[in-house]
All heavy atoms as TSV, in Angstrom:
chain	resi	resn	atom	element	x	y	z
A	1	MET	N	N	-19.362	11.729	-21.086
A	1	MET	CA	C	-17.925	11.826	-20.953
A	1	MET	C	C	-17.298	10.443	-21.061
A	1	MET	O	O	-17.898	9.455	-20.693
A	1	MET	CB	C	-17.558	12.419	-19.606
A	1	MET	CG	C	-17.829	13.898	-19.492
A	1	MET	SD	S	-17.169	14.537	-17.973
A	1	MET	CE	C	-15.579	15.038	-18.523
A	2	GLU	N	N	-16.084	10.453	-21.535
A	2	GLU	CA	C	-15.338	9.211	-21.668
A	2	GLU	C	C	-14.598	8.907	-20.378
A	2	GLU	O	O	-14.022	9.794	-19.763
A	2	GLU	CB	C	-14.307	9.362	-22.785
A	2	GLU	CG	C	-14.621	8.529	-23.991
A	2	GLU	CD	C	-13.562	8.713	-25.041
A	2	GLU	OE1	O	-12.451	8.239	-24.833
A	2	GLU	OE2	O	-13.881	9.355	-26.044
A	3	GLU	N	N	-14.635	7.659	-19.994
A	3	GLU	CA	C	-13.870	7.249	-18.824
A	3	GLU	C	C	-12.572	6.632	-19.284
A	3	GLU	O	O	-12.558	5.813	-20.191
A	3	GLU	CB	C	-14.655	6.225	-17.999
A	3	GLU	CG	C	-15.707	6.852	-17.135
A	3	GLU	CD	C	-16.269	5.851	-16.148
A	3	GLU	OE1	O	-15.506	5.024	-15.634
A	3	GLU	OE2	O	-17.474	5.909	-15.927
A	4	LYS	N	N	-11.488	7.041	-18.654
A	4	LYS	CA	C	-10.192	6.474	-18.981
A	4	LYS	C	C	-9.979	5.210	-18.163
A	4	LYS	O	O	-10.391	5.127	-17.003
A	4	LYS	CB	C	-9.080	7.470	-18.662
A	4	LYS	CG	C	-9.072	8.670	-19.563
A	4	LYS	CD	C	-7.901	9.550	-19.243
A	4	LYS	CE	C	-7.882	10.765	-20.135
A	4	LYS	NZ	N	-6.768	11.658	-19.806
A	5	LYS	N	N	-9.330	4.233	-18.769
A	5	LYS	CA	C	-9.013	3.010	-18.045
A	5	LYS	C	C	-7.854	3.309	-17.105
A	5	LYS	O	O	-6.830	3.833	-17.512
A	5	LYS	CB	C	-8.616	1.904	-19.009
A	5	LYS	CG	C	-8.233	0.641	-18.308
A	5	LYS	CD	C	-8.582	-0.560	-19.128
A	5	LYS	CE	C	-8.093	-1.824	-18.501
A	5	LYS	NZ	N	-8.752	-2.188	-17.291
A	6	LYS	N	N	-8.057	2.997	-15.846
A	6	LYS	CA	C	-7.030	3.253	-14.852
A	6	LYS	C	C	-6.276	1.960	-14.571
A	6	LYS	O	O	-6.874	0.927	-14.311
A	6	LYS	CB	C	-7.654	3.787	-13.566
A	6	LYS	CG	C	-8.338	5.112	-13.752
A	6	LYS	CD	C	-8.910	5.613	-12.473
A	6	LYS	CE	C	-9.624	6.933	-12.696
A	6	LYS	NZ	N	-10.200	7.458	-11.488
A	7	TYR	N	N	-4.967	2.042	-14.638
A	7	TYR	CA	C	-4.131	0.892	-14.363
A	7	TYR	C	C	-3.711	0.939	-12.896
A	7	TYR	O	O	-2.943	1.801	-12.485
A	7	TYR	CB	C	-2.904	0.905	-15.279
A	7	TYR	CG	C	-3.297	0.803	-16.732
A	7	TYR	CD1	C	-3.317	1.924	-17.538
A	7	TYR	CD2	C	-3.674	-0.416	-17.274
A	7	TYR	CE1	C	-3.702	1.835	-18.867
A	7	TYR	CE2	C	-4.057	-0.519	-18.600
A	7	TYR	CZ	C	-4.069	0.609	-19.386
A	7	TYR	OH	O	-4.445	0.507	-20.686
A	8	LYS	N	N	-4.259	0.024	-12.122
A	8	LYS	CA	C	-4.033	0.037	-10.682
A	8	LYS	C	C	-3.107	-1.084	-10.225
A	8	LYS	O	O	-2.930	-1.286	-9.051
A	8	LYS	CB	C	-5.370	-0.067	-9.963
A	8	LYS	CG	C	-6.297	1.097	-10.273
A	8	LYS	CD	C	-7.591	0.975	-9.531
A	8	LYS	CE	C	-8.548	0.208	-10.406
A	8	LYS	NZ	N	-9.865	0.070	-9.862
A	9	GLY	N	N	-2.510	-1.796	-11.169
A	9	GLY	CA	C	-1.646	-2.922	-10.821
A	9	GLY	C	C	-0.437	-2.514	-10.003
A	9	GLY	O	O	-0.046	-3.218	-9.066
A	10	LEU	N	N	0.157	-1.382	-10.338
A	10	LEU	CA	C	1.322	-0.908	-9.593
A	10	LEU	C	C	0.961	-0.609	-8.146
A	10	LEU	O	O	1.727	-0.931	-7.231
A	10	LEU	CB	C	1.914	0.335	-10.261
A	10	LEU	CG	C	3.119	0.953	-9.567
A	10	LEU	CD1	C	4.286	-0.024	-9.556
A	10	LEU	CD2	C	3.500	2.251	-10.245
A	11	TYR	N	N	-0.208	-0.016	-7.936
A	11	TYR	CA	C	-0.637	0.280	-6.570
A	11	TYR	C	C	-0.868	-0.990	-5.769
A	11	TYR	O	O	-0.577	-1.046	-4.576
A	11	TYR	CB	C	-1.896	1.129	-6.575
A	11	TYR	CG	C	-1.687	2.510	-7.148
A	11	TYR	CD1	C	-2.450	2.963	-8.207
A	11	TYR	CD2	C	-0.716	3.358	-6.632
A	11	TYR	CE1	C	-2.265	4.225	-8.746
A	11	TYR	CE2	C	-0.518	4.608	-7.160
A	11	TYR	CZ	C	-1.292	5.044	-8.213
A	11	TYR	OH	O	-1.093	6.289	-8.728
A	12	TRP	N	N	-1.392	-2.047	-6.417
A	12	TRP	CA	C	-1.585	-3.321	-5.727
A	12	TRP	C	C	-0.247	-3.947	-5.360
A	12	TRP	O	O	-0.100	-4.516	-4.271
A	12	TRP	CB	C	-2.412	-4.284	-6.572
A	12	TRP	CG	C	-3.872	-3.986	-6.511
A	12	TRP	CD1	C	-4.649	-3.544	-7.531
A	12	TRP	CD2	C	-4.733	-4.083	-5.366
A	12	TRP	NE1	N	-5.939	-3.365	-7.090
A	12	TRP	CE2	C	-6.018	-3.682	-5.766
A	12	TRP	CE3	C	-4.530	-4.459	-4.046
A	12	TRP	CZ2	C	-7.102	-3.669	-4.892
A	12	TRP	CZ3	C	-5.611	-4.438	-3.172
A	12	TRP	CH2	C	-6.873	-4.043	-3.604
A	13	ILE	N	N	0.722	-3.846	-6.254
A	13	ILE	CA	C	2.048	-4.397	-5.962
A	13	ILE	C	C	2.690	-3.656	-4.794
A	13	ILE	O	O	3.248	-4.278	-3.880
A	13	ILE	CB	C	2.942	-4.334	-7.215
A	13	ILE	CG1	C	2.417	-5.301	-8.267
A	13	ILE	CG2	C	4.397	-4.636	-6.882
A	13	ILE	CD1	C	3.078	-5.165	-9.616
A	14	ILE	N	N	2.606	-2.320	-4.800
A	14	ILE	CA	C	3.153	-1.529	-3.695
A	14	ILE	C	C	2.441	-1.882	-2.396
A	14	ILE	O	O	3.070	-2.004	-1.338
A	14	ILE	CB	C	3.044	-0.020	-3.994
A	14	ILE	CG1	C	3.931	0.341	-5.172
A	14	ILE	CG2	C	3.412	0.812	-2.773
A	14	ILE	CD1	C	3.722	1.746	-5.687
A	15	PHE	N	N	1.122	-2.059	-2.459
A	15	PHE	CA	C	0.355	-2.423	-1.269
A	15	PHE	C	C	0.804	-3.772	-0.713
A	15	PHE	O	O	1.026	-3.910	0.496
A	15	PHE	CB	C	-1.137	-2.450	-1.580
A	15	PHE	CG	C	-1.972	-3.028	-0.477
A	15	PHE	CD1	C	-2.151	-2.333	0.705
A	15	PHE	CD2	C	-2.571	-4.268	-0.617
A	15	PHE	CE1	C	-2.913	-2.871	1.735
A	15	PHE	CE2	C	-3.334	-4.804	0.390
A	15	PHE	CZ	C	-3.507	-4.106	1.581
A	16	LEU	N	N	0.956	-4.761	-1.569
A	16	LEU	CA	C	1.347	-6.088	-1.100
A	16	LEU	C	C	2.759	-6.104	-0.528
A	16	LEU	O	O	3.006	-6.722	0.519
A	16	LEU	CB	C	1.218	-7.101	-2.240
A	16	LEU	CG	C	-0.211	-7.375	-2.700
A	16	LEU	CD1	C	-0.202	-8.275	-3.925
A	16	LEU	CD2	C	-1.030	-7.978	-1.572
A	17	ILE	N	N	3.682	-5.408	-1.169
A	17	ILE	CA	C	5.055	-5.357	-0.669
A	17	ILE	C	C	5.128	-4.605	0.656
A	17	ILE	O	O	5.796	-5.046	1.596
A	17	ILE	CB	C	5.986	-4.726	-1.719
A	17	ILE	CG1	C	6.127	-5.663	-2.911
A	17	ILE	CG2	C	7.347	-4.402	-1.132
A	17	ILE	CD1	C	6.855	-5.062	-4.093
A	18	SER	N	N	4.440	-3.477	0.742
A	18	SER	CA	C	4.485	-2.706	1.980
A	18	SER	C	C	3.754	-3.421	3.113
A	18	SER	O	O	4.153	-3.326	4.275
A	18	SER	CB	C	3.912	-1.302	1.774
A	18	SER	OG	O	2.572	-1.362	1.340
A	19	THR	N	N	2.699	-4.163	2.802
A	19	THR	CA	C	2.013	-4.944	3.833
A	19	THR	C	C	2.909	-6.064	4.337
A	19	THR	O	O	2.959	-6.325	5.548
A	19	THR	CB	C	0.702	-5.524	3.286
A	19	THR	OG1	O	-0.128	-4.442	2.851
A	19	THR	CG2	C	-0.034	-6.313	4.343
A	20	ALA	N	N	3.613	-6.718	3.421
A	20	ALA	CA	C	4.558	-7.760	3.836
A	20	ALA	C	C	5.664	-7.164	4.705
A	20	ALA	O	O	6.054	-7.755	5.722
A	20	ALA	CB	C	5.149	-8.445	2.612
A	21	GLY	N	N	6.160	-6.002	4.327
A	21	GLY	CA	C	7.167	-5.326	5.141
A	21	GLY	C	C	6.633	-4.935	6.503
A	21	GLY	O	O	7.341	-5.021	7.514
A	22	PHE	N	N	5.391	-4.492	6.544
A	22	PHE	CA	C	4.775	-4.116	7.809
A	22	PHE	C	C	4.617	-5.328	8.732
A	22	PHE	O	O	4.911	-5.251	9.921
A	22	PHE	CB	C	3.421	-3.459	7.550
A	22	PHE	CG	C	2.754	-2.940	8.783
A	22	PHE	CD1	C	3.280	-1.865	9.465
A	22	PHE	CD2	C	1.592	-3.522	9.254
A	22	PHE	CE1	C	2.661	-1.373	10.603
A	22	PHE	CE2	C	0.970	-3.048	10.385
A	22	PHE	CZ	C	1.508	-1.963	11.063
A	23	LEU	N	N	4.177	-6.447	8.167
A	23	LEU	CA	C	4.044	-7.658	8.976
A	23	LEU	C	C	5.398	-8.165	9.455
A	23	LEU	O	O	5.532	-8.636	10.594
A	23	LEU	CB	C	3.312	-8.743	8.173
A	23	LEU	CG	C	1.853	-8.441	7.862
A	23	LEU	CD1	C	1.274	-9.511	6.950
A	23	LEU	CD2	C	1.041	-8.306	9.135
A	24	TYR	N	N	6.411	-8.038	8.616
A	24	TYR	CA	C	7.762	-8.413	9.030
A	24	TYR	C	C	8.258	-7.501	10.154
A	24	TYR	O	O	8.887	-7.961	11.103
A	24	TYR	CB	C	8.713	-8.349	7.834
A	24	TYR	CG	C	10.137	-8.662	8.190
A	24	TYR	CD1	C	10.539	-9.971	8.428
A	24	TYR	CD2	C	11.086	-7.659	8.290
A	24	TYR	CE1	C	11.849	-10.268	8.762
A	24	TYR	CE2	C	12.391	-7.941	8.620
A	24	TYR	CZ	C	12.765	-9.251	8.857
A	24	TYR	OH	O	14.068	-9.526	9.200
A	25	ALA	N	N	7.961	-6.204	10.052
A	25	ALA	CA	C	8.371	-5.256	11.084
A	25	ALA	C	C	7.670	-5.551	12.410
A	25	ALA	O	O	8.267	-5.423	13.474
A	25	ALA	CB	C	8.068	-3.829	10.633
A	26	ILE	N	N	6.422	-5.969	12.352
A	26	ILE	CA	C	5.709	-6.344	13.576
A	26	ILE	C	C	6.328	-7.601	14.180
A	26	ILE	O	O	6.545	-7.679	15.396
A	26	ILE	CB	C	4.213	-6.567	13.292
A	26	ILE	CG1	C	3.523	-5.243	12.996
A	26	ILE	CG2	C	3.527	-7.262	14.463
A	26	ILE	CD1	C	2.087	-5.387	12.541
A	27	ASP	N	N	6.636	-8.569	13.331
A	27	ASP	CA	C	7.189	-9.837	13.798
A	27	ASP	C	C	8.566	-9.669	14.440
A	27	ASP	O	O	8.886	-10.329	15.424
A	27	ASP	CB	C	7.272	-10.825	12.638
A	27	ASP	CG	C	7.666	-12.203	13.090
A	27	ASP	OD1	O	7.096	-12.684	14.093
A	27	ASP	OD2	O	8.538	-12.814	12.433
A	28	THR	N	N	9.376	-8.773	13.876
A	28	THR	CA	C	10.735	-8.579	14.399
A	28	THR	C	C	10.812	-7.462	15.438
A	28	THR	O	O	11.906	-7.139	15.894
A	28	THR	CB	C	11.707	-8.266	13.248
A	28	THR	OG1	O	11.283	-7.092	12.577
A	28	THR	CG2	C	11.794	-9.428	12.276
A	29	HIS	N	N	9.688	-6.884	15.792
A	29	HIS	CA	C	9.619	-5.801	16.790
A	29	HIS	C	C	10.482	-4.610	16.387
A	29	HIS	O	O	11.218	-4.046	17.190
A	29	HIS	CB	C	10.025	-6.302	18.173
A	29	HIS	CG	C	9.197	-7.444	18.647
A	29	HIS	ND1	N	7.898	-7.289	19.062
A	29	HIS	CD2	C	9.473	-8.771	18.742
A	29	HIS	CE1	C	7.415	-8.465	19.406
A	29	HIS	NE2	N	8.341	-9.384	19.216
A	30	TRP	N	N	10.380	-4.240	15.110
A	30	TRP	CA	C	11.137	-3.104	14.605
A	30	TRP	C	C	10.569	-1.820	15.189
A	30	TRP	O	O	9.355	-1.587	15.161
A	30	TRP	CB	C	11.068	-3.089	13.079
A	30	TRP	CG	C	12.003	-2.137	12.427
A	30	TRP	CD1	C	13.317	-1.949	12.692
A	30	TRP	CD2	C	11.688	-1.226	11.364
A	30	TRP	NE1	N	13.859	-1.011	11.874
A	30	TRP	CE2	C	12.874	-0.536	11.047
A	30	TRP	CE3	C	10.541	-0.936	10.663
A	30	TRP	CZ2	C	12.932	0.431	10.060
A	30	TRP	CZ3	C	10.599	0.020	9.673
A	30	TRP	CH2	C	11.779	0.688	9.376
A	31	VAL	N	N	11.432	-0.975	15.709
A	31	VAL	CA	C	10.997	0.234	16.409
A	31	VAL	C	C	10.321	1.240	15.472
A	31	VAL	O	O	9.381	1.922	15.861
A	31	VAL	CB	C	12.215	0.897	17.104
A	31	VAL	CG1	C	11.793	2.156	17.830
A	31	VAL	CG2	C	12.869	-0.073	18.061
A	32	TRP	N	N	10.755	1.324	14.229
A	32	TRP	CA	C	10.281	2.348	13.306
A	32	TRP	C	C	9.184	1.845	12.361
A	32	TRP	O	O	9.015	2.365	11.265
A	32	TRP	CB	C	11.456	2.881	12.484
A	32	TRP	CG	C	12.536	3.411	13.342
A	32	TRP	CD1	C	13.698	2.796	13.655
A	32	TRP	CD2	C	12.532	4.653	14.042
A	32	TRP	NE1	N	14.435	3.579	14.491
A	32	TRP	CE2	C	13.750	4.728	14.753
A	32	TRP	CE3	C	11.629	5.705	14.143
A	32	TRP	CZ2	C	14.078	5.815	15.545
A	32	TRP	CZ3	C	11.971	6.774	14.931
A	32	TRP	CH2	C	13.173	6.831	15.621
A	33	LEU	N	N	8.408	0.868	12.779
A	33	LEU	CA	C	7.395	0.312	11.888
A	33	LEU	C	C	6.293	1.305	11.535
A	33	LEU	O	O	5.613	1.135	10.527
A	33	LEU	CB	C	6.770	-0.953	12.471
A	33	LEU	CG	C	5.825	-0.824	13.651
A	33	LEU	CD1	C	4.420	-1.129	13.198
A	33	LEU	CD2	C	6.219	-1.789	14.723
A	34	ILE	N	N	6.135	2.354	12.285
A	34	ILE	CA	C	5.090	3.349	12.009
A	34	ILE	C	C	5.333	4.057	10.675
A	34	ILE	O	O	4.397	4.560	10.047
A	34	ILE	CB	C	5.003	4.365	13.173
A	34	ILE	CG1	C	3.732	5.197	13.078
A	34	ILE	CG2	C	6.199	5.263	13.214
A	34	ILE	CD1	C	2.505	4.441	13.449
A	35	PHE	N	N	6.593	4.060	10.205
A	35	PHE	CA	C	6.903	4.728	8.945
A	35	PHE	C	C	6.443	3.936	7.727
A	35	PHE	O	O	6.448	4.450	6.615
A	35	PHE	CB	C	8.402	5.010	8.847
A	35	PHE	CG	C	8.856	6.067	9.811
A	35	PHE	CD1	C	9.687	5.738	10.863
A	35	PHE	CD2	C	8.410	7.370	9.693
A	35	PHE	CE1	C	10.097	6.701	11.771
A	35	PHE	CE2	C	8.812	8.341	10.589
A	35	PHE	CZ	C	9.652	8.015	11.635
A	36	ILE	N	N	6.038	2.684	7.903
A	36	ILE	CA	C	5.559	1.868	6.797
A	36	ILE	C	C	4.063	2.112	6.556
A	36	ILE	O	O	3.570	1.937	5.447
A	36	ILE	CB	C	5.832	0.379	7.072
A	36	ILE	CG1	C	7.325	0.158	7.271
A	36	ILE	CG2	C	5.322	-0.486	5.947
A	36	ILE	CD1	C	7.677	-1.246	7.707
A	37	LEU	N	N	3.342	2.532	7.582
A	37	LEU	CA	C	1.892	2.703	7.480
A	37	LEU	C	C	1.421	3.652	6.371
A	37	LEU	O	O	0.428	3.350	5.716
A	37	LEU	CB	C	1.317	3.141	8.824
A	37	LEU	CG	C	1.109	2.027	9.830
A	37	LEU	CD1	C	0.627	2.614	11.148
A	37	LEU	CD2	C	0.137	1.006	9.320
A	38	PRO	N	N	2.083	4.781	6.118
A	38	PRO	CA	C	1.613	5.634	5.014
A	38	PRO	C	C	1.648	4.933	3.662
A	38	PRO	O	O	0.758	5.139	2.826
A	38	PRO	CB	C	2.571	6.823	5.037
A	38	PRO	CG	C	3.082	6.866	6.411
A	38	PRO	CD	C	3.129	5.449	6.893
A	39	PHE	N	N	2.646	4.078	3.437
A	39	PHE	CA	C	2.719	3.344	2.178
A	39	PHE	C	C	1.596	2.332	2.076
A	39	PHE	O	O	0.988	2.162	1.013
A	39	PHE	CB	C	4.076	2.635	2.048
A	39	PHE	CG	C	5.223	3.585	1.900
A	39	PHE	CD1	C	6.017	3.900	2.989
A	39	PHE	CD2	C	5.492	4.181	0.690
A	39	PHE	CE1	C	7.076	4.778	2.867
A	39	PHE	CE2	C	6.545	5.069	0.548
A	39	PHE	CZ	C	7.335	5.368	1.643
A	40	VAL	N	N	1.294	1.656	3.175
A	40	VAL	CA	C	0.215	0.663	3.177
A	40	VAL	C	C	-1.127	1.346	2.908
A	40	VAL	O	O	-1.892	0.929	2.039
A	40	VAL	CB	C	0.178	-0.104	4.516
A	40	VAL	CG1	C	-1.015	-1.032	4.578
A	40	VAL	CG2	C	1.464	-0.886	4.730
A	41	ALA	N	N	-1.399	2.396	3.657
A	41	ALA	CA	C	-2.702	3.060	3.558
A	41	ALA	C	C	-2.892	3.755	2.203
A	41	ALA	O	O	-3.934	3.594	1.553
A	41	ALA	CB	C	-2.851	4.066	4.690
A	42	THR	N	N	-1.895	4.512	1.774
A	42	THR	CA	C	-2.031	5.266	0.538
A	42	THR	C	C	-2.151	4.340	-0.675
A	42	THR	O	O	-2.989	4.560	-1.558
A	42	THR	CB	C	-0.830	6.210	0.345
A	42	THR	OG1	O	-0.736	7.053	1.479
A	42	THR	CG2	C	-0.996	7.038	-0.911
A	43	SER	N	N	-1.321	3.309	-0.722
A	43	SER	CA	C	-1.389	2.402	-1.874
A	43	SER	C	C	-2.703	1.634	-1.898
A	43	SER	O	O	-3.249	1.377	-2.973
A	43	SER	CB	C	-0.201	1.445	-1.872
A	43	SER	OG	O	-0.188	0.659	-0.699
A	44	PHE	N	N	-3.251	1.294	-0.731
A	44	PHE	CA	C	-4.541	0.609	-0.704
A	44	PHE	C	C	-5.662	1.517	-1.198
A	44	PHE	O	O	-6.497	1.108	-2.000
A	44	PHE	CB	C	-4.865	0.116	0.711
A	44	PHE	CG	C	-6.177	-0.596	0.804
A	44	PHE	CD1	C	-6.331	-1.847	0.265
A	44	PHE	CD2	C	-7.268	0.002	1.404
A	44	PHE	CE1	C	-7.552	-2.513	0.342
A	44	PHE	CE2	C	-8.477	-0.636	1.486
A	44	PHE	CZ	C	-8.623	-1.897	0.946
A	45	VAL	N	N	-5.657	2.746	-0.754
A	45	VAL	CA	C	-6.694	3.701	-1.174
A	45	VAL	C	C	-6.605	3.973	-2.674
A	45	VAL	O	O	-7.620	4.012	-3.370
A	45	VAL	CB	C	-6.576	5.005	-0.358
A	45	VAL	CG1	C	-7.413	6.111	-0.965
A	45	VAL	CG2	C	-6.980	4.769	1.082
A	46	LYS	N	N	-5.391	4.112	-3.205
A	46	LYS	CA	C	-5.235	4.348	-4.636
A	46	LYS	C	C	-5.606	3.105	-5.446
A	46	LYS	O	O	-6.194	3.217	-6.524
A	46	LYS	CB	C	-3.790	4.760	-4.950
A	46	LYS	CG	C	-3.398	6.099	-4.366
A	46	LYS	CD	C	-4.086	7.235	-5.042
A	46	LYS	CE	C	-3.350	7.614	-6.299
A	46	LYS	NZ	N	-3.894	8.792	-6.942
A	47	ALA	N	N	-5.294	1.915	-4.933
A	47	ALA	CA	C	-5.640	0.683	-5.650
A	47	ALA	C	C	-7.144	0.448	-5.679
A	47	ALA	O	O	-7.678	-0.035	-6.670
A	47	ALA	CB	C	-4.936	-0.504	-4.997
A	48	MET	N	N	-7.838	0.819	-4.614
A	48	MET	CA	C	-9.287	0.670	-4.573
A	48	MET	C	C	-10.004	1.833	-5.263
A	48	MET	O	O	-11.226	1.819	-5.372
A	48	MET	CB	C	-9.769	0.564	-3.123
A	48	MET	CG	C	-9.309	-0.680	-2.400
A	48	MET	SD	S	-9.987	-2.166	-3.118
A	48	MET	CE	C	-11.679	-2.006	-2.640
A	49	ASP	N	N	-9.245	2.824	-5.717
A	49	ASP	CA	C	-9.775	3.997	-6.416
A	49	ASP	C	C	-10.773	4.767	-5.548
A	49	ASP	O	O	-11.821	5.201	-6.013
A	49	ASP	CB	C	-10.408	3.603	-7.746
A	49	ASP	CG	C	-10.498	4.764	-8.706
A	49	ASP	OD1	O	-9.728	5.721	-8.555
A	49	ASP	OD2	O	-11.369	4.716	-9.593
A	50	ILE	N	N	-10.427	4.931	-4.283
A	50	ILE	CA	C	-11.277	5.670	-3.351
A	50	ILE	C	C	-11.056	7.174	-3.520
A	50	ILE	O	O	-11.991	7.954	-3.404
A	50	ILE	CB	C	-11.010	5.208	-1.903
A	50	ILE	CG1	C	-11.413	3.745	-1.763
A	50	ILE	CG2	C	-11.744	6.086	-0.914
A	50	ILE	CD1	C	-11.060	3.119	-0.443
A	51	ILE	N	N	-9.843	7.549	-3.800
A	51	ILE	CA	C	-9.537	8.969	-4.004
A	51	ILE	C	C	-9.608	9.271	-5.487
A	51	ILE	O	O	-9.096	8.606	-6.302
A	51	ILE	CB	C	-8.145	9.345	-3.450
A	51	ILE	CG1	C	-8.145	9.245	-1.934
A	51	ILE	CG2	C	-7.760	10.734	-3.886
A	51	ILE	CD1	C	-6.831	9.600	-1.297
């Protein structure tokens, strides 16, 4: 079977931006920082091609 080349650059960019946002939310004691975690986790898993 042929393997298709997967472009994971967008997932890495989303991961880095959401991680930066998460760290900023921790630093500023933002109450709703838990809503950033799905973006961090999902983009990391997709970028590492685990799923």
